[in-house]
N, C-alpha and C positions, 0 to 999 in steps of 0.2 A: 695346245699352248706352245709347244716347241716351234711349230711353224710360224706362229704369230711373233714370237720373240726374235726368230731369225729374220722375219720380214722387217721388224722394227730396227734391227741392227743394220740391215741393208739400207733402210731409209736414212738412218743417222749417219752412215758412212758415205753414202753415194748421193742422196737427194738433198739432205739438209745443208751440207757445205756449199753447194752451188746456189742455194736460195737463203743463205743466212740473213741477208738484209731484209728479205721479205718477212721472214719469221720474227725478226727483231721488231719490225713495225707492227706485225699482228699481235705481238705480245702485249702491246699497249691498247688494243681494241680492234673491233671489226666494223666494216661498213659494206656489207654485201649489197648488191643491187637487186638480187632476186631471191625470193623464197621458193623452194622447190619441195612440194609435198608429193611423196610417192609411196609405193608399197614397200613393206619390210622385206620382200622377196630378195634373196641373196643374189639373184641374177641381174638385178637392176642396180647399176652403179653410176649415179649421176655425175660424179666428178670425172670418172673415166669416159663416160658417154659424151660429155661436152668439153672435154679437155680443159677443165677449169683449174685455176690456181687456188691455193689456200686463201680463204677469205672472200671468194667471189660468190659462192652459193651458201644460203642458209637452208640446210636440208632438214626436213622432218619426215620420218618414215613411220608408217603403221600398217596394220593388216588392211588391205583394200583401199589404200590412199583415201581415207575417209575424213570428212570434216563434219562433225555433228552440227545441227542447226543451233543457233544461239539460244541460250537459256534452257535447252532441252537436256544438255549433258555437259557438265563441267569436265574438261579434259585437257591433257597436255597439249594437244594440237591446237585447240582454241586459244589457250594461253600463249603458245608460241607464235601464232598468227598475230595476236594483239601486240605482242612485244615487237615482232618484225615490222609491223606497220607504224606503231607509235614511237618506238625507240630507235630501231635501226633505219627507219624511213625507206624501206625497200620500195622500188618502183614497179616491180612485177611479182606476181604470185602465179606459179604454175602448179596445177594439179595433174599428175601424170600416172595413168594406168598402164598396164602392160599385157602382152599376150600370155596365154596359159596361166592366168592368175588363179591361184588356189582359192582365194576369197570369193571370186566370182563363181567358181565351181560349187562352192558351198552355198551360194545364193540359189543356184540351180537345184541343188540337192541338199536341203537342210539336214537330212539324216547324217551327213558327213560330220556335223559338229554337234550332234545331239548329246554326246557325252562331254562336251566342252562348253559349259553354260556361259562362261565369260565371253568366249568367241561368238557364240550364238547371239548373245545380247548386243555385242558390238556390231554385228552384221545387220542388226535392225536398222542401223543408220543408212544402209544401202538398199533397203526394201523398195525405195522409190524406183530404182532401176529395174528390179525384178517385175514390179507392177506395170511399169511403162512397156516393157518388152512383152509381157503376157497379154496386155490389152491391144498392142499395136503390131505385134509380130507373131501371131499364133502359128504361122506356118514355118517358123524358123526352128532348125534342129542342129544338133552337133556343134561343130566348130563355128558355124555362122551365128548360131544363137549365142555362143560364148563371146564372140567378137562384138555383137550388138549389145550384149549385157555390159561388157567392159566399157564400151563407149558411153552408154546411157548412165553408168555409174559415175563417170567423170562429169557428165552434164549435171547429174543430180547433186554431186558434191560442190560444183560451181554455184549452184543455186543456194545450197546451205552456206557456202562461203559468203555470199552476199547478204546473209542475215546478220552477220557480225557487225555491230555498230561501227567499230574502227574501220572495217573494210568498206562499209556502205558510205561512210563520210569521205574516205579517201577516193572512192570511185566517183562520188558526186562532184568532187572538186577537181577531178582530173589528175590527181597525184599518183594514182595507182592503176595499173592494167592487170587484168587476169586472163589466164590462158588454160585451156584444157587439152592435154596431149595424151596420146596412146603410143607406147613404144612396142614395136614388134621385135622380139628378141632374136628370132631366127634370121631375119632379113635386115636387121639394123636400119629399120625405117621408123619414122615418126609421122603421126597424123595429128593435126590440130583441129579443134572444133571452131568452125567459122559461124559465129552467132548470126551474121547477116544472111547466110545461106541455110542455116539450120542443119549442117552436116559436117562430118569430119573430112578433111582433105589432106593429101600427102604434102608434107613439108619438103620442098626441094631447094636446098641452100643455093643462094645466088640467083634465084628465079622469082623475084618480086617479093611483095610484102607477106609476112607470116600472119595468117588469120588469127583474130583474137576473139575472146568471149566478153570483152569489156563493154558495158553499157555506155551510152553517151553521158559526158559530164554535164551537170546542170548548174554548177556554180563555178565561178572563177576565183582563184585565190587572190586576196588583196595584195597589191604591189607592196614590196618592202621599201620603206622610205630610206633615203640615204642618210647616213649618220652625220 
């Protein structure tokens, strides 16, 4: 606690004064462009990783960067997504996994959470990734199996994300884009799921379009009439 209070004091004395006007505006509301869903792992720090300012990212963290399918589980993450889409009107939702993920290790070895019933029940929402890897990558072992499982979990959670009515409607009208990323902690690298090619590719800033997992829009929004 002493370390946290000292950190807050540093923020108040060194950071806040230089951005006083920013915080004054934020005190009246927020309008982030992106919702970022990632793991609760303490090594993953979205605001640091993307050099964002306060108010730019709407961040939600949980074990395994999981999004339960609609109507299967009433949860904080589903409520937060609905709020982000309907009220905050975010333009992008990113689901971001990461290397050396403890949740993915628990998927590989369920005995690790056998005495944590709540965690075990929560991880059922990631079973799709385990099953996909078991059925399609039986020869994978060790670090390669964990990498594949981490990527497939992101893909599976993107599929769950699309079952939420608010998300489905915004995707259909082209108001929302969705993205699946995996962050490599040791090498500071990001990979993105390219839905068109069906695989993860390295994001290289400044070198072309960042791949998306967004389906094609099927409806266009009606034009707003002039007052």
